[in-house]
C-alpha positions as CSV (number, residue, x, y, z in Angstrom):
1,M,50.2,43.9,48.2
2,N,48.2,43.7,44.9
3,P,50.2,44.5,41.8
4,K,48.7,47.2,39.5
5,P,46.9,45.9,36.5
6,S,48.6,46.4,33.2
7,E,47.2,48.6,30.5
8,K,46.0,45.5,28.5
9,E,43.9,44.3,31.4
10,R,42.1,47.6,32.0
11,G,38.4,47.5,30.9
12,Q,38.1,43.6,30.7
13,A,35.5,43.6,33.5
14,L,33.4,46.1,31.6
15,V,33.5,43.9,28.5
16,L,32.5,40.9,30.4
17,L,29.7,42.8,32.0
18,V,28.5,44.0,28.6
19,F,28.6,40.4,27.2
20,G,26.7,39.2,30.3
21,I,24.0,41.9,29.8
22,V,23.7,41.1,26.1
23,T,23.3,37.4,26.9
24,L,20.7,38.1,29.5
25,L,18.8,40.3,27.0
26,G,19.0,37.4,24.4
27,F,17.5,35.0,26.9
28,A,14.8,37.5,27.8
29,A,14.0,38.1,24.1
30,L,13.8,34.4,23.5
31,A,11.5,34.0,26.5
32,V,9.3,36.9,25.4
33,D,9.0,36.1,21.7
34,G,8.8,32.4,22.4
35,G,6.0,32.9,24.8
36,M,4.1,35.1,22.3
37,L,4.6,32.5,19.6
38,Y,3.3,29.7,21.8
39,A,0.3,31.7,22.9
40,D,-0.6,32.7,19.4
41,R,-0.1,29.1,18.2
42,R,-2.5,27.8,20.9
43,Q,-5.0,30.5,20.0
44,A,-4.8,29.5,16.3
45,Q,-5.2,25.8,17.1
46,N,-8.2,26.5,19.3
47,A,-9.8,28.5,16.6
48,A,-9.1,25.8,14.0
49,D,-10.6,23.1,16.3
50,A,-13.6,25.2,17.0
51,S,-14.0,26.1,13.3
52,S,-13.7,22.4,12.2
53,L,-16.1,21.2,14.9
54,A,-18.7,23.9,14.1
55,G,-18.6,23.0,10.5
56,G,-18.8,19.3,11.3
57,G,-21.8,19.8,13.5
58,V,-23.7,21.6,10.8
59,A,-22.8,19.0,8.2
60,A,-23.9,16.2,10.6
61,L,-27.2,17.9,11.3
62,H,-27.9,18.2,7.6
63,L,-27.2,14.6,7.0
64,E,-29.6,13.7,9.8
65,N,-32.4,16.0,8.6
66,T,-32.2,14.8,5.0
67,H,-32.0,11.1,6.0
68,M,-28.6,10.5,4.4
69,T,-27.4,7.4,6.2
70,Y,-24.7,4.7,6.0
71,I,-26.8,2.4,3.9
72,N,-27.7,4.9,1.2
73,W,-24.3,6.8,1.3
74,D,-23.2,8.2,-2.0
75,C,-20.5,10.9,-2.3
76,S,-22.1,12.3,-5.4
77,D,-25.6,12.6,-3.7
78,G,-26.9,16.2,-3.5
79,R,-27.4,15.8,0.2
80,V,-23.8,14.9,0.8
81,L,-22.6,17.8,-1.4
82,S,-24.9,20.2,0.4
83,A,-23.7,19.0,3.8
84,R,-20.1,19.7,2.7
85,Q,-21.0,23.2,1.5
86,L,-22.9,24.1,4.6
87,G,-20.2,22.7,6.8
88,E,-17.5,24.7,5.1
89,N,-19.6,27.9,5.4
90,A,-20.1,27.3,9.1
91,A,-16.4,26.7,9.6
92,I,-15.6,30.0,7.9
93,N,-18.1,31.8,10.1
94,R,-16.8,30.3,13.3
95,A,-13.2,31.2,12.4
96,G,-14.3,34.7,11.7
97,S,-15.9,35.0,15.1
98,N,-12.4,34.1,16.5
99,D,-10.8,36.9,14.4
100,F,-9.4,34.6,11.6
101,T,-10.5,35.3,8.1
102,I,-10.4,32.1,6.0
103,D,-12.0,30.9,2.8
104,Q,-12.6,27.7,0.8
105,D,-9.1,27.7,-0.7
106,I,-6.8,25.7,1.6
107,S,-3.8,25.6,-0.8
108,D,-2.4,28.7,0.9
109,D,-2.6,27.0,4.3
110,H,-5.3,29.4,5.4
111,G,-8.8,28.0,4.6
112,V,-11.2,25.1,4.8
113,D,-12.1,22.2,2.6
114,S,-14.0,18.9,2.9
115,T,-13.7,15.4,1.4
116,C,-16.0,12.5,1.2
117,G,-14.7,9.0,2.1
118,L,-15.9,5.5,1.3
119,V,-13.1,3.1,2.3
120,D,-13.0,-0.7,2.6
121,N,-10.2,-1.4,5.1
122,G,-10.6,-5.1,4.8
123,S,-12.8,-5.5,7.9
124,Y,-15.6,-3.0,7.2
125,I,-16.5,-0.2,4.9
126,D,-16.0,3.2,6.5
127,K,-18.1,6.1,5.2
128,Y,-17.5,9.6,6.3
129,L,-16.9,13.3,5.6
130,D,-13.7,15.0,6.6
131,L,-13.9,18.8,7.3
132,R,-10.4,20.3,7.4
133,T,-9.6,23.7,8.7
134,R,-6.1,25.2,8.3
135,I,-5.0,28.5,9.8
136,T,-1.7,30.4,9.4
137,D,-0.9,33.1,11.8
138,D,2.1,35.5,12.1
139,T,3.4,36.5,15.6
140,P,4.7,40.1,16.0
141,T,8.0,40.0,17.8
142,A,9.6,42.2,20.4
143,F,13.3,41.3,19.7
144,A,13.6,38.5,17.2
145,H,13.3,40.9,14.2
146,F,16.8,42.2,15.2
147,V,18.4,38.9,14.2
148,Y,15.8,37.3,11.9
149,S,14.0,39.2,9.1
150,G,11.3,36.6,8.4
151,P,8.0,36.2,10.2
152,L,7.4,33.9,13.2
153,R,4.7,31.9,11.5
154,S,2.5,29.1,12.8
155,T,0.4,26.8,10.6
156,V,-2.1,24.7,12.4
157,E,-4.7,22.2,11.2
158,A,-7.9,20.5,12.6
159,I,-9.9,17.7,10.9
160,T,-13.4,16.7,12.1
161,R,-14.6,13.4,10.8
162,I,-18.4,13.1,10.4
163,R,-20.0,9.7,10.1
164,P,-23.6,9.5,9.0
165,R,-26.3,7.7,11.0
166,M,-25.4,4.0,10.7
167,P,-26.6,0.6,11.9
168,L,-24.5,-1.2,14.4
169,G,-21.4,-3.0,13.1
170,F,-21.3,-1.0,9.9
171,G,-24.4,-2.7,8.5
172,N,-23.6,-6.3,9.1
173,A,-26.7,-8.4,9.7
174,I,-25.0,-11.0,11.9
175,I,-22.1,-10.1,14.3
176,A,-20.2,-12.1,16.9
177,L,-18.4,-10.0,19.4
178,G,-16.4,-12.6,21.2
179,D,-12.7,-12.2,20.6
180,V,-11.8,-15.9,21.0
181,C,-13.5,-19.2,20.1
182,Q,-13.4,-21.9,22.8
183,G,-15.7,-24.8,22.4
184,N,-19.2,-23.5,22.0
185,D,-18.2,-20.0,23.1
186,G,-17.5,-17.2,20.6
187,G,-17.9,-16.7,16.9
188,V,-20.6,-17.4,14.4
189,T,-21.8,-20.9,13.7
190,F,-24.0,-22.0,10.8
191,D,-25.4,-25.5,10.9
192,G,-28.4,-27.6,9.8
193,T,-29.6,-29.4,6.7
194,S,-31.5,-26.6,4.9
195,A,-30.7,-23.0,4.0
196,V,-30.1,-19.7,5.7
197,Y,-30.7,-16.6,3.7
198,V,-29.2,-13.3,4.9
199,N,-30.4,-10.3,3.0
200,G,-29.3,-6.7,3.2
201,G,-26.2,-7.1,5.3
202,G,-23.1,-9.2,5.8
203,V,-21.7,-11.5,8.5
204,F,-18.7,-10.5,10.7
205,S,-17.0,-12.4,13.5
206,N,-14.3,-10.9,15.8
207,A,-13.1,-14.5,16.1
208,C,-14.2,-17.5,14.1
209,I,-16.8,-18.7,11.7
210,V,-17.8,-22.3,11.6
211,G,-19.9,-24.1,9.0
212,G,-21.5,-27.4,10.0
213,G,-23.8,-30.1,8.6
214,T,-25.0,-29.5,5.0
215,V,-26.4,-26.0,5.6
216,D,-26.5,-23.7,2.6
217,V,-25.8,-20.1,3.6
218,N,-26.5,-17.3,1.1
219,V,-25.6,-13.7,1.9
220,T,-26.7,-10.8,-0.3
221,G,-25.8,-7.2,0.4
222,G,-22.6,-7.9,2.3
223,E,-19.6,-10.0,2.8
224,I,-18.7,-12.9,5.2
225,R,-15.6,-11.9,7.2
226,C,-13.7,-13.0,10.3
227,Y,-10.8,-11.6,12.1
228,G,-7.4,-13.3,12.0
229,S,-5.8,-16.1,10.0
230,N,-7.5,-19.5,9.5
231,C,-10.6,-18.2,11.2
232,Y,-13.1,-20.1,9.0
233,T,-13.7,-23.8,9.6
234,N,-16.0,-26.1,7.5
235,N,-17.0,-29.2,9.5
236,G,-18.8,-31.1,6.9
237,G,-20.5,-30.1,3.7
238,A,-21.6,-26.6,4.6
239,S,-21.7,-24.1,1.7
240,L,-21.3,-20.4,2.3
241,S,-21.8,-17.8,-0.4
242,P,-19.9,-15.5,-0.9
243,P,-16.9,-17.4,0.3
244,P,-15.8,-16.3,3.8
245,Q,-12.9,-13.8,3.8
246,E,-10.3,-14.6,6.4
247,N,-7.5,-12.3,7.8
248,A,-9.7,-9.3,8.3
249,P,-7.2,-6.8,9.7
250,Y,-9.3,-5.3,12.4
251,R,-12.0,-6.3,14.8
252,L,-15.1,-4.1,14.8
253,P,-14.5,-0.9,16.9
254,P,-16.3,-1.2,20.2
255,E,-18.1,2.1,19.6
256,S,-19.6,0.7,16.4
257,V,-21.4,-2.1,18.3
258,A,-22.3,-0.3,21.5
259,V,-25.9,0.2,22.6
260,P,-26.6,2.3,25.7
261,A,-28.3,0.4,28.5
262,P,-31.8,1.5,29.3
263,D,-32.8,3.0,32.6
264,C,-35.0,0.5,34.5
265,N,-35.6,3.2,37.2
266,A,-36.7,5.9,34.8
267,A,-39.9,7.8,35.5
268,G,-42.9,5.6,35.0
269,M,-41.0,2.4,35.4
270,V,-42.6,0.5,38.4
271,D,-42.5,-3.0,39.8
272,R,-45.1,-5.2,38.2
273,S,-46.3,-8.8,38.7
274,M,-47.5,-11.7,36.5
275,A,-50.0,-12.7,39.2
276,G,-53.3,-14.0,37.9
277,N,-52.0,-15.0,34.5
278,P,-52.8,-11.7,32.8
279,T,-53.4,-11.6,29.0
280,T,-51.9,-8.1,28.7
281,I,-49.0,-6.6,30.6
282,Q,-47.6,-3.1,30.9
283,P,-44.0,-1.8,30.7
284,G,-42.1,-2.0,34.0
285,R,-39.8,-4.2,36.1
286,Y,-40.7,-7.9,36.5
287,S,-38.9,-10.0,39.1
288,Q,-40.5,-13.3,38.1
289,T,-40.1,-15.1,34.8
290,I,-42.5,-14.1,32.1
291,R,-44.0,-17.4,31.2
292,V,-46.5,-18.3,28.4
293,N,-47.8,-21.8,28.3
294,N,-49.8,-23.9,25.9
295,N,-53.0,-22.3,24.7
296,E,-52.1,-19.0,26.4
297,T,-51.7,-15.6,24.7
298,L,-49.8,-12.7,26.2
299,T,-49.7,-9.2,24.8
300,M,-47.1,-6.7,25.8
301,E,-48.0,-3.0,25.6
302,P,-45.4,-0.7,23.9
303,G,-42.5,0.3,26.1
304,L,-39.5,-1.0,28.1
305,Y,-39.7,-4.3,30.0
306,C,-36.9,-5.1,32.5
307,L,-36.9,-8.8,33.2
308,A,-34.9,-10.0,36.2
309,N,-35.5,-13.7,35.4
310,G,-36.0,-13.8,31.7
311,A,-38.9,-15.2,29.7
312,T,-40.1,-18.6,28.5
313,I,-42.6,-19.1,25.7
314,N,-43.6,-22.7,25.6
315,A,-45.0,-24.8,22.7
316,G,-48.5,-23.7,21.9
317,G,-48.1,-20.3,23.6
318,S,-48.4,-16.9,21.9
319,L,-46.5,-13.8,22.7
320,N,-47.3,-10.5,21.0
321,G,-45.6,-7.2,21.5
322,E,-45.5,-4.1,19.2
323,G,-43.0,-1.3,20.0
324,V,-41.3,-3.2,22.9
325,T,-37.8,-3.3,24.2
326,I,-37.2,-6.4,26.3
327,Y,-34.2,-5.9,28.6
328,V,-33.1,-9.1,30.2
329,T,-31.0,-8.4,33.3
330,G,-31.0,-12.1,34.4
331,G,-31.9,-15.4,32.9
332,D,-32.6,-16.3,29.3
333,F,-35.2,-15.4,26.6
334,L,-36.4,-18.9,25.5
335,T,-38.9,-19.6,22.8
336,N,-40.1,-23.0,21.7
337,G,-40.2,-23.9,18.0
338,A,-43.9,-24.5,18.3
339,A,-44.6,-21.2,19.9
340,A,-46.0,-18.2,18.0
341,V,-44.0,-15.1,18.8
342,V,-44.6,-11.7,17.1
343,L,-42.3,-8.9,18.5
344,S,-41.3,-5.6,17.1
345,A,-39.0,-2.9,18.5
346,P,-40.0,0.7,19.0
347,P,-39.3,2.9,15.9
348,S,-35.7,3.8,15.6
349,R,-36.6,7.4,15.0
350,N,-39.3,9.6,16.4
351,C,-40.2,7.2,19.2
352,H,-42.3,9.2,21.7
353,Y,-41.7,6.7,24.5
354,C,-38.0,6.4,24.0
355,P,-36.3,6.6,26.4
356,P,-36.7,4.5,28.5
357,A,-37.4,2.1,25.6
358,I,-34.7,1.9,23.0
359,G,-35.7,2.6,19.4
360,G,-34.8,-0.2,17.1
361,V,-33.9,-2.7,19.9
362,V,-36.4,-5.6,20.5
363,I,-34.4,-7.8,22.8
364,Y,-31.4,-6.7,24.9
365,M,-29.4,-9.1,27.2
366,A,-27.9,-6.8,29.8
367,P,-24.1,-6.4,29.9
368,G,-22.8,-9.2,32.0
369,N,-25.7,-11.5,31.3
370,T,-24.2,-14.6,29.7
371,G,-27.6,-16.1,29.0
372,T,-29.2,-17.1,25.7
373,V,-31.8,-15.6,23.4
374,Y,-33.6,-18.1,21.2
375,I,-35.2,-16.7,18.0
376,T,-37.5,-19.5,17.1
377,G,-41.2,-20.1,16.5
378,T,-43.8,-21.2,14.0
379,S,-44.0,-19.9,10.5
380,S,-46.4,-17.1,11.8
381,S,-43.7,-15.8,14.1
382,S,-42.0,-12.5,13.4
383,Y,-39.1,-10.6,15.1
384,T,-38.4,-7.0,14.0
385,G,-35.5,-5.0,15.5
386,T,-32.0,-5.6,16.8
387,V,-31.4,-8.6,19.1
388,Y,-28.4,-7.6,21.2
389,A,-26.5,-9.9,23.7
390,P,-23.0,-8.4,24.2
391,N,-22.0,-11.1,26.6
392,G,-24.5,-13.8,25.8
393,T,-25.5,-16.1,23.0
394,V,-28.0,-15.5,20.2
395,E,-29.5,-18.6,18.5
396,A,-31.9,-18.4,15.6
397,G,-33.7,-21.1,13.6
398,G,-33.8,-24.8,14.3
399,T,-37.6,-25.0,14.3
400,A,-40.0,-27.3,12.5
401,E,-41.1,-24.5,10.1
402,S,-39.4,-21.9,8.1
403,I,-39.4,-18.5,9.7
404,Y,-38.7,-14.9,8.5
405,V,-37.2,-12.3,10.7
406,H,-36.5,-8.6,10.1
407,T,-33.6,-8.3,12.5
408,Q,-30.0,-7.9,13.2
409,L,-28.4,-10.5,15.4
410,I,-25.5,-9.4,17.6
411,G,-24.1,-11.5,20.4
412,W,-20.9,-12.7,22.0
413,T,-21.7,-16.0,20.3
414,V,-24.2,-16.4,17.4
415,K,-25.6,-19.7,16.3
416,V,-27.7,-19.9,13.2
417,H,-29.6,-23.1,12.4
418,G,-30.9,-23.8,8.9
419,T,-33.4,-26.5,9.8
420,P,-35.6,-25.8,8.0
421,D,-35.0,-22.6,6.0
422,L,-34.3,-19.4,7.9
423,Y,-34.7,-15.9,6.3
424,I,-32.9,-13.0,8.0
425,N,-33.8,-9.7,6.4
426,F,-31.8,-6.8,7.7
427,E,-33.3,-3.3,7.2
428,E,-31.6,-0.3,8.6
429,E,-34.8,1.6,9.4
430,K,-36.1,-1.3,11.5
431,T,-33.0,-1.7,13.7
432,F,-31.0,0.3,16.2
433,T,-29.0,3.0,14.5
434,I,-26.2,5.3,15.8
435,P,-27.0,9.0,15.1
436,A,-24.5,11.0,13.0
437,M,-21.5,11.6,15.1
438,L,-18.4,13.8,15.1
439,E,-14.8,13.0,15.9
440,L,-11.9,15.5,16.1
441,F,-9.8,13.3,13.9
442,K,-6.7,15.6,14.1
């Protein structure tokens, strides 16, 4: 038999029920308003991203069209100022198309601005524009206003970093990509008994720099830097000017030294032969070694040459090629000091046969090819364009006569011989350049 509830106990179930309903309504309100806040914040972030990227794209295009590049970068230049203004206007318009009205005053957390950067981080000089979009959005609430009088406000931000067209490796003329130095593998080595003159760019090694013999290295237009502590070794009486800077805090970013591989199977690329010792050859795929012997002259027509077994230019031979990209998938590219070699890359801009050729690249050792490119020849020899061997060795100089090259030397290992004098003149417009690019930085 159940006792009758006392008067004090009557109605407790109803109170508990009410509390339960209120609690459930609170959770429901939290879910509804929280979901609305999250959705609105995502919408605002998407709009900020789209706005910043749209502005960045317009700014980058203006830099490209006005030929404002890494080499001539100046934050006070009218082309840079115009790019910033055009980018900000484009960002405002894109935000408006997504129902957010912003202006060029970002101090209220609802606008767009841009900044110009030129920062030496100790390894390289970074040059860029940052276009920042900030959007503030209030979310209307279904229940939260009963307990909170303020707005449910979200402030989001997006930053697009725009880098101008730039040469590989931030404008260094000589770059070693190897991250360790073991024996003769990796790093930059200068040796010889004469002089090496590097004009227009610096020298950077992801590992070591070694000076040997009595070579005199003079670099103008850049620094001599290597990554890590105690990365410079002088084996003898070598003199390097300016003095090498050790302890560079970063290796070069991979994307700053990346060149897309050409397509050897592109339209128009066919198998060709050296049969009959021709004096002129056409672009295409060659399975046998391109060989030029004493008293022979070979001319390469403009375009892409994919060489499965490399090339050898012997003493007394002559190789000429204007507007060529020589892509060595296997073997070496060997030239004798008594050979006459005149090679130039396709134009880095407005090349009508690129692709498959690569503008600004004259010799490219395919990724995985650990062979060697020898940049040598008589005083009448000339190389123009980027020489790129991401897994191989690039050697320059060491001939009987002084030679002048208008090139950029990039390899896993780079060896430069000052015997006799070697002149390396780096010019941005004659080498491979990376087009202006965007990065959603934040």
